[in-house]
N, C-alpha and C positions, 0 to 999 in steps of 0.2 A: 504494500500500500504506500503510495507516495504521499508527500506532506500535504499537497493540495487536496487529495482525496480524504486524508485524515481530517482536515479542516472542514470540508464539506459535510462529512458524516457527523462531525461533532455538532455543527449548527443544525443539521437536518434532524438530529435526534433531540435537540434541545427543546424544552417546553417554551422558552422565551425566544422564539425565532424572530420576533419583531424588533429585538434590541439591535441597535445599529453597531457596525464595527467601529472599533476605536482606531484613531489615526496617530501614528508617531511620525512627526515631521522634523527633519534635520536639515537646517539651512543656515549658513553663517552670515548671510546678508540679512541683518536685523529687520530692516523695513520690508523687504520682500517676504521674509518668513512670517512676520506678523500679518502682512496682507493676506497671505495664503491661509493662515490660521483663522482670521476673522471671516474670510470668504467661505471657507468650508463649513465653519460652524453655522453661519447664517444660511448658506445655500442648502446644505444637506442635513443640518441639525446634528452634526457629528461632534463627538468629544475629540478635540485635537490637542495632543501633547507636543508642545514646540520646544526644540532644543537647538542651540546655536552651534553645536559640534557633536561629533560621534561619542566622545568620552561621556558627556552628560547623558546622552541617550542610552548608552550601554548600562550606565549605573541605574537609571530609572527602570529599564526593562528587566534587569537582573533582580530587582526588588519584587517583581511579579512572579506568579506561577508560570512555569514553562508551558502549561496547558492553555494559558490565556492567548487568544488569537488576535491579531491586529494587522493593519495595513501600514507598511513602512514607506514613507516618501522621503527620499534623501537626495541631496546634491552629491555629485561625484567628488569634486575637489573642494578643499577647504583652505582658507588663508593661513591657518595656524601651522600648516605643514604636518599635521598629525594623520591619523587614519583616514583614508578616503572612504567614499560611500560604498564602493564594492568590497573593501576590506571589512567595513561595518557589517555588511550582509553576511560575509563569511563568519565573523565572530559571533553573531547572533545565532546563526545556524549551528555552529559548533557547540553552543551552550544549550541547544535543544529547543529554542524558541520557535513557535509556529507563526509565520507571518507571510503576507504577500508583498514583495518589494516592487516599488516603482521608482525609477531613478530619473533625475533631471540634470542638465548641464548647460552651461553657456559656452562650453568649449568642446563641441561635438567632434568626434572623429570616428572613422570606421573601426579602428582598433578598440576604442572603448565601447562602441555599440556591440561588437562581437563578444568582448569580455563580459558585458552585462547579460547578453543572451545566454552565454554558457552558464552563468550563475542562476539561471531560471528567473530572471527579472520579468515581471509581467509586462512592463512597457518602458520604453526609453524616450524621454521627452527632451527636446532641444529648446533652450531659451532663445528668444522670448516666445511665449505661447499664451493663448487665451486661457483664463482660469476655468472656463466652462469645459475646455478639453480635459483638464485634470479631473474635474468633478465627474465627467462622463466615464473616465477611466476607472475611477473609484467604484462607481456603480457597477460597471462591467466586471471588475475584479470580485466585488462582493457577490454578484449574481452567479458568475461562472465558477468561482472557486470556493465560495463560502455558503452557497445555498440560499442566498437572499432572493427576494423578488423586487423588481423595480418599483413596485408600489410601496415598498417599505421606506423609500426615500421621498421626502416632500421638498422639492426644489422651490426656492422662494425668490431668487434674485435674478435680474437680467444679466446678460453677458458682460463680463468685465475683463478688460485687457490687463496683461501683467504690468505694463508700464502705466500704473494708475497714478493719479495726481498725488504728489508727495505730501501736500498739505493735508489731504484727507486722512492719510495714514498717520501723520504726526499728531493730528487732533486726538487720536486715541491715546497719545502719550503726553497730553497736555499736563503741565505742572499744576497739581491740585493738592489741597490740604488733605492729609489722611483723615479718614473717618474713624469713629470708635471701633468699627470692625477691623480696621487696619492696624490698630495699636494693641499690643499685648505685653503687659509688664514692662513698658518702656521701649519695647522693640516695635519696629514698623515693617509691615509687609502684607501684601495681599496675594503674592505669588503662591502657586501650589506648593513649592518647595518650603517656603517659610510657614505656611499653614500647617504643613506636616510636622515641622519642628515645634510649633506651638502646641499641637495636639499631643506630641510625645511628652512635652514638659508637663502638661496637665495630667497625663496618665501616671507619670513616675513621681510627681511631687509628693504625693501623700505617703509613698512608701519610704523606707529608710535605706533603700538599696544604693549601692555605689554607682555613680554615673560617670561615664567617660565621654567627654565632648571633644570632637575632632573636627578641625576646619582650618582654613588658611588664616594667617594673621590679619587682624583688622575686621573680622566678621562679627564680633560681638559675643565671644564665648563667655566672657565674664558676666554679661547681661543675662545669658541663659542660666548660668550658675545662680545668679541672684534671684532670678524668677523661680527656679526650683525651690530655693530656700524660702522665699516669701510666700509660696503657695503650700508649704509643708506645715505639719504640726509643730515644727521647731521654730516657727517664725518669731516667737517672742524671745528667743535666745539668740546669741550672736552668730553671725557668719564671718569667719576670719579668712582673708585671702592672702595667699603667699605666691609670689612669682619665683618659681624654682630656678629660673634662668637668670634672675637679676641679683641673686645672693651668692657670693663665693661658696664653693663646696665646703670649705673648712668652717664656715659660719652657719651654714644651712641647718646642720644637726641641732645646734643650740637654738636657732630660731624656731624650729619645729617642736623640739622636745624639752627645751629649757635647760638650765644648768644649775649646779650647786655652787655655793660660795667656794672659791679657790680651785675650781675645776680646771682653770687655765689662767694664764696671765691676763689680768684685767677683770676677772670675775670676782668683783669685790663683794657681791651679795648674790643670794639665790634668786633665780628668775624663772617664772613660768614660761613655757613655750607656747606656740600657737595652738597646739592640740588641746592643752589644758584651758587656754582662754576660750576655745570653741566648745568646751564641754556642754553637752545637751543641745548644741546647735549644729552648725555645719562648718566644714573647712574646705576651701577651694584651693587646690594645688594647681596653679596655672603653669604651663610649659613643663609638665611632668617629665617629658622626654629628655630634659636637660639635667635631671637629677643624677648625681654620681652613683655608680654601681654599689659602692659600699653603703651608701645611705638607703638605696633601694632595699637592701636586706632588712634594715631596721624598719622601714615602712611596711614591708611585708609582715613583720612581726605584729605591728599595730593592727593591720587588717585581720590577722588570724586570731590574736588574743585580746584585742581591744584594750591594750595596756601600753603605756609609754614609760621610758626610763630616761630621766634627766642625765645630761652629761655630768660625769663625776659622781653619780649615785649608783648604789647597788640594789636599790629597791624599785619596785614598779608601782605605777599609779594607774588605776583604771580610768578610762575615758569613754564617754558615750557621744560619739561624733559621727555625723553623716559625712562621708568623703565624696567630694566631687572633683574630678580632675579634668584637665584640658591640655591639648597640645596641637601645634600646627604640623607636627612631624608624622611620618608614617611609622608608627610604632612596630608594626609587624616586620617591616624592613629592618628597623633598629634591633629587633629580637634576633632576626636572621644573622645580622652582622655582629652580634654579641655585645651590643651597647645597651641593651635593656633586658632585664630578667624576664624570661618567658612566664614563670609562675606568677610574678607580680602583674604582668600584662593581663593575664586572664582573671586575676583577682580584681583588677580595676575595670576591665571591660565587661561589667555585668549588664549595664544598660547603656548602650552606645547612642549618642546623638550626633549625627553628621550635619555640620553646618555648611550650607552652600556658599560658594563665592558670589560676589556681587554680579559677575558676568553671567552666572547661571540663573539669576533672577532679575533680569534687566527691567522687567515691568515695574519693579519696586523703585527704580531710580528716580522717576519724577516725584514720587511721594517723599522720598528721602530728601530730595532737593528742596521741596516745599518746607519740610520740617526744619531742616538746618537753616535755611534762609530766614524763616520766621524767628528762630531762636537767636540768631546772630544779629538780625535787624533790631529786635527788641532789646537785646543787651547793649547795643551801641547807640540806640536811638536814631538810627539812620533810616533813610527812605528805602523801600523795598526795591529790588532789582528784578529785571526780566531777562529772558533769553529769547533771541530770535530763533527761527526754525532750524537754521543750519547749526548754530551753536548747541542747541538741544540735541540735534541728531548726532553731533560729534560726541557728546557726553554719553548718549545711548550706545554708540558704536565702540567706545573705548573699553579696553579689557579690565581696567581697574585692578592692577596687581596689588594695591594696598587696600582694596575692598572698601567697606563703609567708612573706615577711618580716613582713607585718602579722599573720598568724596566730601566728608565733613570738613577736612582741612581746606579743600579747594573752595567750598562755599564760604568759609570764614574769610579766606583771602580775598575773594571777590567782593564780599560785603564791605571789607575795610578799604580795598583799593579802588573798587568801581561802584561803590554804593550809590543807589539812586539813578542808575543808568541802564540802558539796554545792552546786554552782553552779546557780543558778536564773536565769530571764530577767532579773530585777531586778538581778542582779549584773553583767550585761553592760553595756557602754557603751550609751548611749541610741540610737545609730544602729542597733543591732541590733533594738531594740524598735520603732523607727519603720518598719523594713522587715519586720516580722513577717508571715509568709505568711498568706493569708486562711483557710487550712484549720485554723489553730490553734483547737481547740475549748475552750480554757480560757484565761481572762484573769485568774485570781486573782493571778498573779505580778505583774501590772502595778500592783496596788494598792500594792506596796512601791516607794517613790520611790527611784530610783537616786541615788547621790551626785552625779552630774553633772547631775541635773535631767532634766526631760522636757517635751516640748511637749504639754501636757494636752489642748488642743483636738484636736490631730492624733491623739493616742493614743485618746481617746474616740471619735473619728470612725472610726478603724480597727476598734475593738471593735464599734461599731454596724454597720459594713459587713460584718464577719465573721459576726455573728449573723444578719443579714438573708440573706446568701448561704446560710448553713447551713440556715435555716428553709425557704428556697425549694428547696434541694437535697433536704431530707428529705421535702418534700411534692410533689416533681416539678413545681414551679412553681405549685402551687395557692395563690393569694394569700389565699383565705379561710382555708384550713388554716394557712398560714404565719403569718397575723396572730394566730391563736389561740395558736400556739406562742410568739409574742412578746408576748402579752397586750396587743395594741393593736387599734384599729379597722382594718378593711380599707382604708378610705379614707386613714387616716394612713399605712399601709404603702405604698400606691400613691404618695402624695405624696413620701414619703421616697425611694422608688425613682426617681422622676422627678428629684428634686433631686440625688441622687447618681449619676444616669445609670446605674442598674442595670437592664439589659435581660435579664430571665430569663423565657423563654417555653417 
């Protein structure tokens, strides 16, 4: 039995045959991806899970049962240089997931079409295409492979071209104040990823179980720890935080467990450690991955026996403390490399909470911008500032390696330096301009030189790349017509495409 027959039989035998198939959409062009998501949700009434890259999609799919069926719509190539769409299909199949793949690309070639066909792809779409073409393909896939009927789908919208009006797309990302539903214990988010984090916090808070928070730096792991404590029965007792990476190893033991008078030079009196101070409450051990191996042994003893021993003491003191830990590191890899104790890792990883990076929940960016602007404007008594469409698009397209903390710092800087004005791309740090998305159809703002300077050669090359792509897209790849739009000879355009490795057929 092949995988499509398995899917068909599964749906045919299901009591709920009217439930529509779920869509997993992987597209690194944020504006185009969100356009597709909104269109398919409105057109077909489908649940669309959108991801900007393969890694996030793999993580989400792996959290589901391998028996859950879905339709995968993926681009072939991605700007981050990671796994491509065809490799994504292979990885999901290797892990036993059942799905119907549809691929799309703006750089079509015979080779990729053949490769896609060999992998059992249902259809191969070349950009630009009309969105109705994609919706019809989804219906065909669901009918022919999953056992649905065309009447299960209620189409609602007229035909829409892929090259939709940019402003209409950006309107769905307008900066607006977060509502009560978007705020949870001081954290802000309406994305599915953050809603899942909020739900996990509510479930685990009432227990006394050890919680392990893992996520990139700047994502708000301490806020999560604070939320767990504030929603727990221990809320009336202290929560003590310790950054294990900020305290030298030789001092960390004393900080955690305390010391007796004369235990070491400078110990002029006995002192309680953080565990004793947190008794009947919670202790948050941030950056636990930076804890020295010798101290890991002593922490393991605390977890096992719920007792601590001060430095310089021979007696133990019982403690009743809920332990919450966090790190930005991959502790499993640390364990494999011998830098973290395996037994301690499993003691800590009782209830894991994975915190998404900001680029994995881009739809929360406008809410966070609004929140931070409001906070800093109120604090400084300045007039509020606004963003034009292109500057907002640059913020949405940026990868945010520093996550929410980086966004917060940028908003504070803009309020202080540009308060009361409209923010344009030239007002943003140069790194935002260098990462400008290819679909930006205006470059006037780049004429204004940022205070931090700019890589002129790279900026001009980006502008040239963008205009060539736009000309080819507008003419469906017709090089003769595209060269006329660009006021250059056809041969010059072809040479530039070869030099820049632009393959648009």
